[in-house]
N, C-alpha and C positions, 0 to 999 in steps of 0.2 A: 624352173626351179622355184619351190615355195619359199616364202619369206620366213626368216627365223623370227619367231615370236619371243619378245623379250619382256621381262619384268624387272623393275628396279626396286631394291630395298634400300631405303634411305633417300630423303629428298632435300638434304642440306646443300651447302655451297658446292661441293664437289660433284653432286649429281648433275648439275647444269653442264659441267665439262663433259661428263659421260654422255649426256644427251647430244651435245655437239658432235661427239665422236660417232654416236649412232647415226646421226643425220648424215655424216660423211659417207656412210655406206649405201646411201641411196635406197633403191628398191629392195635391197637384200634383207632388210629388217623391218619389223613392226613392233612398236612398244605397246603392249596391251594392258599393262597395269603398273601401278607404283604403290609402294608401301612406306608409311612413316608412322612412328609412334604418336606423332602429332597429326591427327586426322585432318585438321584444317589445313596444315601445310601440304599434306598429301593431295587434298582436293585442289588446292591452289596450283600446285605443281602440275597436276594432271590437266587442269584447265589451260595453263600456259602452253602446254605442248600438245593439246588435243588428244590426250590419252584417255581411253574410254572408261577405265576402272581405277579406283583408288581405295586403299584399305588402311586400317590402323594397325594391322599385324599380319605376319606371314601365314598364320593359320587360316584366316579368311581367304587370303590370296590362293593358297593351294587347294582349298576346298572348292573354289569356284573356277579357277583358271588352271591351265596346264602349259605354262611357258616352256619353250625349248631351252631358253637361256635365262638365268637369273644373274643380274649384275648387282653385287653387294657393295653399297656405299654408306653403310651405317657406321656408327662409332666403332673403333677397334674392338672394344670389349664384347661386342655382339657378333663379330665376324664368325667365330667358330660355330655358334648355335645356328646362325642363318645358313651357313654352308651345309651343315648336317640336315637342316630342314629341307633345303632345296634339293639336295642329293636324294634324300628319302622320297621326295615327291616325284623323282624321275627327271629333274631338270639338270642341265649342265650349268656350271658356275664359273663366273669371273668375279673375283673378290679383290677389293682394294687392300693395300698393305696396312699392317701386317696380316697375313692370311690367318694366323692364329697366335695365341699368346704363350705357347709352350710346345715342346717336342711331343709331349703326350697328346695334346690336341691334334697336332698334325698327323700323328700316327692313327688317331681315331678317324680323321678325315680320309686317310688312305684306305683304312679298312672299310669304310662306307663306300668308297669308290669301287673297291673290288667286289663288294656285295651287290651294289645296285647297278653297276655298269655305266653310271653317269660319269662325267669328267669334271674336274675342278682345277683351276689355275689361278695364280695371283697376278695382280697388276705390277709388272716389272718392265715398264715400257722403254727404259733406256737400252735394254738389250735389242730392241727392234729397230733402232736407227740403222740405216744402210751403211753409213760410214763406220759405226761401231762394229757391225758385223764384218766389215772389210778388215778392220784392225784385228778382230778375233781370228779371221782366216790367216792373216799374215803371221800372227803369233803362233798359231797351231802348226802352220807349215814350216816354221823356222826361218821365214824369209828375213826377219830382222835379227836373227841370232837369238841366243838364250836370254830371257828376261833376267835382269840382275837386281835392279833397285826400283822400288815403286813408291809413289805418294798418292794418297787418296784423301781429298779435303772437301768437307761440306761445312762451310762457314756461312751460316744464314742468321737471320735476325727475327726473333719473335717477341714482340712487345708484351708487357704485362696483360693488356686487354685480350691477347690471344688465348690466355689461360683462364679467362672468365667463363668460357663455356664449361659447364659443370663436369663433363667427362674428361677434360684435358688436365694434364699434370698429375694424374693419379695412376698408380701401377695397375689397379684392378680394372680400370676402364680405358686407359690409353695404351696399356700393355708395355710401356717403356717410355723413355725420354728421347733425346735428340738422336741417339743411335738407332733406336727401333722405328721411329716415326718419320724422321727427316733424312738422316744419313743412310738409311737402308737403301735408297736409290743408288747413290754413288758406290757404296760398299758392295752391293749385289753386282753391279756392273763391273767394278774393278776386280772382284774375286772371280767372276766369270771369265774375264780376260786373262787373269794371271794363272789360273789353274788351281789344283788342290793345295790347300794350306796344311801346315803341320802343327804349328804351335803359336799361341797368341798370349801376349802379356798386355794388360790393359789397366787403365785407371779412369774413373768417372767422378764428376762432381756437380753440385748445384751451386753455381757461383753467383747467381742472381735470380730473382723471381721467387715468389712464395709458392713452391710446388714440391711434390714428393719426388718426382723423377729427376734424372740428371739433365742438365743442359750443356754439359761439355763431356766428351768422351774421347780419350786418346788410346792408341794401341800400336804395338809393334808386332809384326807378323813374320814368321818364317814359313816358307813354302817348301813343298816336297821337292821341287826342282832346284832348291838352293837359294832362290831369290829371297830378298828381304824387303819389307815395306813398312812405312809409317802412315797411320791413319789419324785424322783429326776430324771431330764433329763438334760443331758449336751452334747454339741457337741464340747467342748473345753478341754476334759480330755485325756491327752496322754496315761495314763494307762486305756485301754478300757475294759469294762466289762458290762455284763447284769446280774443282780442279782435280784432274787425274794426270799423272806422269808415270811413264814406264820407260826406264832406261834399259835397253837391250845391248847386246854386243856390237851391233852394227847400226843402231839408230835409236833416237829418243822420240817417242810419240807423246804429245800433250793434248789435253782437252780442257778448254776453259769455257764456261757458260754459267747459267744459273739453274733453270728448271728444265730446259730442253735444248739439245744441241743440234747443229746442222753440220754440213761438210766443212764450212769455213771456221767452225769452232776448233778444228784440229790443227796442230803444228807438227811437222815432221823435220827432224834435225839429224844430219849425218855427222860422224866424227870429224873434227876440224882438219885432221891430217890425211883423211882418206876420201876417195870418191867411190862410193858403193853404188855403181850405176844400176846393178841388178835390183838391189833393195829399193832404190828410188823409183825405178820403172814399175815395180810391183805396187809401191805405194800409190803411184799416180793412176793406177787402173781402178779408180773408184767406180762403183756401180751407179746406176741411176738413183738419185737421192730419194730416200724415204725418211721422214722426220722421226725422231725418237718420241713418239706420242702414243697416248692411249688409243687413238684412232688407228694407227698403224698396227698395234697389237690386236685390236679388235678385228681388223680385216683379216689378219693371219688366223685368228681363232675361228672366224667364220669359214675360212678356207679349209681348216682342219676338220670342222664339223661336217662340211660338205663331202669330205673324203671319208667320213666315219672314222676319223683318227682323234686321238687325245691331243688337245692343244698343248703347245710348249710355252713356258716351262711346266713340266708335270709336277705333281706335289712332291715327289722325291727330290726334284731339283730345287723347288722352293724350300724344302726342308734343309738343304745344305746351307742356305742363307740364314735361316732361323737358328740352325745349329751354330753357325759362326757368331751370330749376335748373342746367343745364349752363352757361348764360351767367353765372349768379350765381357759380359756382365759377371760371369762366374770368376774370371780372373780378377776383375776389379774389386769384387766384394770379398774374395778370399785372399787377395794379395799374392796369388800363385799363378804361374803359367798354366795354361790349359791345352792339352793335346786334342787334336781332332779325333772324334769318335769315342771320347772318354765319358761323355755324359749319357748315362744309360738309365733304364728304369730302376728306381730305388734311390737315385740321386735327386735331392730336392730341386735342383736346377732343371731336371727333366720335367717337373710338374709346372714350373713357372720360370720366366727368364731371370728373375731376381732371387730365386731360390726360397721364397717365403710367402709370396702372395697367393692366397687361395682363389683360384679362378672358378667362377660359377659355371 
């Protein structure tokens, strides 16, 4: 089997993590080129990892190289354009979050996929943990009973120096605040576990730091199955934690960690007055552990490409997460609940998540 030839766009901090994930794949991959707007940084990155080619922009990359897969690790405001450029060049795409800054951009990406036949997916690695997938199966099969109440909490801390990078803290270049760029991991995972949502009511605020975007976002969500949930996102919490709790009719499942979970991160609790042995036995049938990392997602993506299949999650699945986040912002900025599926072309929030930023 031939190696998948990979190019990286963006050589900042997170690109090193992606290189480690690529190296985990062994002989399946070969990184042939890197791109960064800072050509010196691109050359230094290439030298560090013995990558043969480096460029200062995607145009030169696609003029000279033909990568099978492009991994986009550039600042968020560039994601959409880099996705389109890679797809037009005939490459498959794995893009860091958020995949795009609006539903309009996501729909353009989907149209480009349909026209070119290339594939595109976003980095949503929490879905790929084997224990998370185990919980998803139990919920879908009804083994824990109907979900009733949920909590999704991302309480992280980003000091003022974090926002000194010029593109951070601005709607046009970061594409959102704590909900869009940090809380997206837990909220995507939580919404995937819980199922279709119906209505969201939210509020956001910038409680500290000299930035445009929010660093606190709260929401109440009603789901189509009748469940209710509370979501909190913060970038000003010194005690950092990622926490998910789902109370079902027959059991409570909880997940406590920070940036990546393992099997031991989960807690399973039965009702105090009942012994649900069937639910407990199903919970204990954990599969062989795979961590919730980019490396696990990348391995799955390579498997899909080997089978000539579109990697999961597909753009329409990523779109559901961006629609939820857009609805969160719309509710916060209008002071009104927002129903799923109500943000359509012609709505200013269809064009950008805050309803007013013009995205280049």
